[in-house]
C-alpha positions as CSV (number, residue, x, y, z in Angstrom):
1,M,0.5,-2.9,37.1
2,A,-0.7,-2.1,33.7
3,S,0.1,-4.4,30.8
4,L,1.7,-2.7,27.9
5,S,1.2,-3.0,24.3
6,V,3.9,-2.3,21.8
7,L,3.4,0.2,19.1
8,D,6.5,0.4,16.4
9,D,9.1,-0.7,19.5
10,R,7.6,1.9,21.9
11,A,5.5,1.0,24.8
12,I,2.1,2.3,25.4
13,D,0.0,1.8,28.6
14,P,-3.4,0.8,27.2
15,T,-5.1,2.5,30.2
16,L,-4.1,5.9,28.8
17,D,-6.7,8.4,27.8
18,L,-5.1,9.3,24.6
19,E,-6.9,12.6,23.8
20,A,-6.0,13.8,27.4
21,E,-2.6,12.9,26.8
22,I,-2.4,14.3,23.3
23,A,-4.1,17.7,24.5
24,R,-1.4,18.0,27.8
25,L,1.7,17.3,25.2
26,R,0.2,19.9,23.0
27,K,0.4,22.5,25.3
28,E,3.8,21.4,26.9
29,R,5.3,21.3,23.7
30,N,3.8,24.1,22.3
31,A,2.8,22.0,19.2
32,V,0.0,22.7,16.3
33,I,-1.4,19.8,15.3
34,L,-2.5,20.0,11.1
35,A,-4.6,17.6,9.8
36,H,-5.6,16.7,6.0
37,Y,-9.7,15.9,5.4
38,Y,-8.4,12.3,4.7
39,Q,-7.4,11.4,8.1
40,D,-9.5,9.2,10.4
41,G,-12.8,11.4,12.1
42,E,-11.2,11.1,15.5
43,I,-7.8,12.5,14.1
44,Q,-9.6,15.2,12.2
45,D,-11.5,16.3,15.5
46,L,-8.3,16.8,17.3
47,A,-6.7,19.0,15.0
48,D,-5.9,22.4,15.8
49,F,-6.1,23.3,12.2
50,L,-7.8,21.1,9.5
51,G,-7.7,21.6,5.8
52,D,-6.9,20.6,2.1
53,S,-3.3,21.1,0.9
54,L,-3.4,25.0,0.2
55,Q,-5.2,25.8,3.4
56,L,-2.6,23.4,5.3
57,S,0.4,25.0,3.7
58,R,-0.9,28.4,4.5
59,A,-1.2,27.7,8.3
60,A,2.2,25.9,8.4
61,A,3.8,29.1,6.7
62,E,2.0,31.2,9.4
63,T,2.0,29.1,12.8
64,D,4.1,30.1,15.7
65,A,4.4,27.0,17.4
66,D,7.5,25.4,18.2
67,V,6.2,22.0,16.8
68,I,4.2,21.1,14.0
69,V,2.7,17.5,13.8
70,F,1.7,16.7,10.3
71,C,-1.4,14.2,10.1
72,G,-1.5,13.6,6.1
73,V,1.4,12.0,4.4
74,H,4.7,12.5,3.7
75,F,5.0,15.4,1.3
76,M,2.7,17.4,3.3
77,A,4.9,17.3,6.5
78,E,8.0,18.1,4.2
79,T,6.1,21.1,2.6
80,A,5.8,22.1,6.5
81,K,9.5,21.5,7.1
82,I,10.4,23.5,3.7
83,L,8.6,26.4,5.1
84,N,9.7,25.9,8.8
85,P,13.4,24.9,8.7
86,D,13.6,26.0,12.6
87,K,10.9,24.0,13.9
88,I,10.3,20.3,14.8
89,V,8.3,18.8,12.0
90,V,6.8,15.5,12.9
91,L,4.9,12.7,11.0
92,P,2.9,10.1,13.2
93,D,3.8,7.1,10.7
94,L,6.8,7.9,8.3
95,D,5.8,5.5,6.1
96,A,2.5,7.5,4.8
97,G,3.8,8.2,1.7
98,C,1.7,8.9,-1.6
99,S,1.4,6.6,-4.5
100,L,1.2,10.1,-6.6
101,S,4.3,11.3,-5.4
102,D,6.1,8.2,-5.8
103,S,5.1,8.0,-9.7
104,C,7.4,10.9,-10.2
105,P,11.2,10.6,-8.8
106,A,13.2,13.6,-9.0
107,P,16.0,12.2,-11.2
108,A,13.6,11.1,-13.8
109,L,11.6,14.5,-13.7
110,A,15.2,16.1,-14.0
111,R,16.0,13.9,-17.2
112,F,12.6,14.6,-18.6
113,K,13.1,18.6,-18.2
114,E,16.5,17.9,-20.1
115,L,14.6,16.9,-23.0
116,H,12.0,19.9,-22.8
117,P,14.5,22.9,-21.6
118,D,12.0,25.6,-22.8
119,H,9.3,24.4,-20.8
120,K,8.2,25.7,-17.6
121,V,7.3,23.0,-14.7
122,V,4.2,23.3,-12.4
123,S,4.4,20.6,-10.3
124,Y,1.1,19.3,-8.2
125,I,2.0,19.8,-4.3
126,N,1.7,16.2,-4.0
127,C,5.2,15.6,-4.9
128,S,8.7,15.3,-3.0
129,A,11.1,17.9,-2.3
130,G,13.3,16.8,-4.8
131,V,10.4,17.7,-7.6
132,K,9.5,21.0,-5.9
133,A,13.1,21.8,-6.1
134,L,12.7,21.3,-10.3
135,S,9.7,23.3,-10.5
136,D,9.2,26.8,-11.3
137,V,5.9,26.6,-9.3
138,I,3.8,24.8,-7.4
139,C,-0.1,24.5,-7.4
140,T,-2.9,22.7,-5.3
141,S,-6.3,21.5,-7.1
142,S,-7.6,24.8,-5.4
143,N,-5.1,27.3,-7.2
144,A,-4.2,25.0,-10.2
145,K,-6.2,26.9,-12.5
146,A,-4.6,30.5,-11.5
147,I,-1.2,29.2,-11.6
148,V,-1.3,27.8,-15.0
149,E,-3.3,30.9,-16.3
150,S,-0.4,33.1,-14.6
151,F,2.0,32.1,-17.4
152,P,1.3,34.3,-20.8
153,E,-0.3,32.4,-23.6
154,G,1.9,30.4,-25.7
155,T,4.4,29.3,-22.5
156,P,5.3,25.5,-23.0
157,I,4.1,24.0,-19.9
158,L,5.3,20.9,-18.2
159,F,2.6,20.0,-15.6
160,A,3.4,16.9,-13.2
161,P,2.5,14.8,-11.5
162,D,-0.9,14.5,-12.1
163,R,-1.9,13.3,-15.5
164,N,-5.9,13.7,-14.6
165,L,-5.4,17.0,-12.9
166,G,-3.5,18.2,-15.9
167,A,-5.9,17.0,-18.7
168,F,-8.6,18.8,-16.6
169,L,-6.8,22.0,-16.5
170,Q,-6.2,21.6,-20.3
171,K,-10.1,21.3,-20.6
172,T,-10.8,24.2,-18.2
173,T,-7.7,26.8,-19.3
174,G,-7.7,25.8,-22.9
175,R,-3.7,25.3,-22.4
176,E,-2.0,22.8,-23.9
177,M,0.7,21.1,-21.7
178,L,3.0,18.3,-21.6
179,L,1.6,16.0,-18.7
180,W,3.6,13.4,-16.6
181,Q,2.0,10.3,-16.4
182,G,1.3,10.0,-12.5
183,T,-2.0,9.2,-10.9
184,C,-3.5,8.7,-7.3
185,V,-4.3,5.0,-6.4
186,V,-7.2,6.3,-4.9
187,H,-9.0,8.4,-7.4
188,E,-7.9,6.5,-10.4
189,T,-10.0,3.1,-9.0
190,F,-13.5,4.9,-8.9
191,S,-15.9,2.8,-11.0
192,E,-18.2,4.5,-14.0
193,R,-20.2,1.5,-13.8
194,K,-21.1,1.8,-10.1
195,L,-21.5,5.8,-10.4
196,L,-24.0,5.4,-13.3
197,R,-26.0,2.5,-10.9
198,L,-25.6,5.4,-8.0
199,K,-26.7,8.0,-10.0
200,E,-29.8,5.8,-11.5
201,E,-30.5,4.7,-7.8
202,H,-30.3,8.4,-6.6
203,P,-31.6,10.7,-9.0
204,E,-31.7,13.4,-7.0
205,A,-28.0,13.2,-5.8
206,L,-25.6,15.9,-6.7
207,V,-22.1,14.0,-8.4
208,I,-19.1,16.0,-7.0
209,A,-15.8,14.9,-7.7
210,H,-11.9,15.9,-7.3
211,P,-9.9,16.6,-10.4
212,E,-7.7,13.8,-9.6
213,C,-10.6,11.7,-11.0
214,E,-10.4,10.0,-14.6
215,E,-12.2,11.7,-17.1
216,A,-15.0,8.8,-17.4
217,I,-15.8,9.9,-13.6
218,L,-15.4,13.8,-14.3
219,R,-17.8,13.8,-17.3
220,H,-20.6,13.0,-15.1
221,A,-19.7,15.4,-12.4
222,D,-22.1,18.0,-11.5
223,R,-19.2,19.8,-9.7
224,V,-15.4,19.3,-9.8
225,G,-12.8,21.0,-7.8
226,S,-10.5,20.8,-4.7
227,T,-11.3,19.1,-1.3
228,S,-12.1,22.1,0.5
229,Y,-14.2,23.0,-2.7
230,L,-16.3,19.7,-2.6
231,L,-17.0,20.5,1.0
232,K,-18.6,23.8,0.4
233,C,-20.7,22.0,-2.5
234,A,-22.0,19.8,0.4
235,Q,-23.3,22.7,2.1
236,E,-25.6,24.1,-0.9
237,P,-28.7,24.0,0.8
238,E,-30.7,23.0,-2.4
239,H,-29.6,19.8,-2.2
240,S,-29.5,16.9,0.4
241,A,-27.9,14.0,-1.4
242,F,-24.5,13.9,-2.5
243,I,-22.4,11.2,-4.5
244,V,-18.8,11.9,-3.5
245,A,-16.1,10.9,-5.9
246,T,-12.9,11.6,-3.6
247,E,-11.3,10.2,-0.7
248,A,-14.2,8.8,2.0
249,G,-12.1,10.6,4.6
250,I,-14.0,14.2,3.6
251,L,-17.5,12.6,4.4
252,H,-16.6,12.9,8.0
253,Q,-16.7,16.8,7.8
254,M,-19.8,16.7,5.6
255,Q,-21.6,14.8,7.5
256,K,-20.9,17.0,10.7
257,A,-21.7,20.3,8.7
258,R,-25.1,18.4,7.2
259,P,-26.2,15.9,9.5
260,N,-29.4,15.5,7.6
261,A,-28.4,15.1,4.4
262,T,-27.3,11.9,2.5
263,F,-23.5,11.4,1.5
264,L,-22.8,8.5,-0.4
265,P,-18.9,7.7,-1.4
266,L,-18.4,6.5,-4.8
267,P,-17.1,2.9,-4.6
268,P,-13.8,1.4,-6.7
269,E,-14.5,-1.1,-9.4
270,A,-13.0,-3.7,-7.0
271,G,-14.9,-4.9,-4.5
272,C,-12.5,-3.3,-1.6
273,A,-12.1,-0.3,0.4
274,C,-9.8,1.3,-2.5
275,N,-11.7,4.5,-1.8
276,N,-10.0,5.1,1.6
277,C,-6.3,6.2,1.0
278,P,-3.8,3.5,2.8
279,Y,-1.3,5.8,3.3
280,M,-3.6,8.7,5.0
281,K,-5.1,5.7,7.4
282,L,-1.5,4.9,8.3
283,N,-1.7,7.5,11.0
284,T,-3.7,6.7,14.3
285,M,-4.0,7.9,17.3
286,E,-1.6,6.2,19.2
287,K,1.0,7.4,16.7
288,L,0.0,10.7,17.1
289,Y,0.6,10.5,21.0
290,L,4.0,8.8,20.3
291,C,5.0,11.5,18.0
292,L,4.1,14.2,20.3
293,R,5.6,12.2,23.6
294,D,9.1,11.4,21.5
295,L,9.3,14.1,19.1
296,E,10.0,11.3,16.5
297,P,9.7,10.7,13.5
298,R,11.2,13.7,12.5
299,I,11.2,15.5,8.9
300,E,14.8,16.8,8.0
301,L,16.2,18.2,4.8
302,D,19.3,18.7,3.5
303,E,19.0,23.2,3.3
304,G,20.4,23.4,-0.2
305,L,17.4,21.4,-1.2
306,R,15.1,23.1,1.1
307,L,16.2,26.6,-0.4
308,A,15.5,25.0,-3.6
309,A,11.8,23.8,-2.8
310,L,11.0,26.6,-1.1
311,A,11.3,29.4,-3.9
312,P,8.3,27.5,-5.9
313,I,6.1,27.2,-2.8
314,E,6.6,30.7,-2.1
315,R,6.0,31.7,-5.8
316,M,2.5,29.6,-5.4
317,L,1.6,31.3,-2.3
318,E,2.3,34.8,-3.8
319,L,0.1,33.8,-6.7
320,S,-2.7,32.5,-4.3
C-alpha cells in the first residue's frame, strides 16, 4: 500500500498522476479552471482559461460550468462568486489573499466616504467584496483609464485602493483624484537602482512595467500597462530583449510566446524573491487537485453584500 502524504489535513496518495486526476475531476464536476498569469507555470498550463483580472472577470461572467476553480487570489474568486451565485466557486488555498486588498478594509473606506460624500468611488478590482459594495464602479488596469474618463470632467473621484495606479491615471487622464494610500507588496518593492543597472547592461532591452509600480520605476519604462498588455508588448517582433517590471509569473507565458527572446525580471531592492507574489504562489497542483476532489474551500457571500458588489462590477463590464 502506498504511503500517504498529508496536505491541509487531507491525504494525497503520492503515486497519483495529478494532471490526469485533475482532468478526470474537471470533467466529472463540469468544472472550469480559471488561472491568473501570476500562477506557477504548471497551473497556467492546465487552465481552461488564462488571463488578467479583466479577462478572468469576463470568463467568470460567461462560463456555463457548474464549478469554478479559481487559481488566483481571494478577491478574484470572490468576484467570480459575485457574478455566479448559483455556482460552486472554490479557491485552492483560502489563505491566498492580497496585500493591496488588505490595505483597504471596507469599514475604513466607509468612514472615508462619509468625509467626502460628493466623490464618486472608483475601486480597482484588487479589493474585497465589501469595498466593491461601497464603490460606484470597479476597474482593472486594462480599463481603468476608460472608467475614469467615463465620468464628466470635474466629477470628484475617490480612487481606491492602489495609490500608484491612481497616480498613473492622474497623469494619463489629467484628472485630479483623491487617492487611497494602498500598494501591492510585489510592485512597490522593485529597485530603481537595479533597473538602471539592467538598462546599462542590456541597452537593447525594452522596459515594460505594470502601473502598480512606483513612479521611480514607471518613469524609466518604455511601455506601461496591464498584465495582458505587457504580454502583447513582449511579442513586438522588433524587440528581442525585455526588462519586465511586474510579478515574475508572467514570464512563463512570455517565454512560451517568444522562446528565442530574452526576458529579464526586474529584481526587488532586497536580495529576495519578492518579485514573486507570496499569495499567488500558495496555490499548488496538490491543492488544485484537492479542491476539485472535495469542492472545498468554497467562497460564500451574504446575498445582500453580493448584490451590492455586483452593481459596480456590471457597470465596469458595460463600460468595457
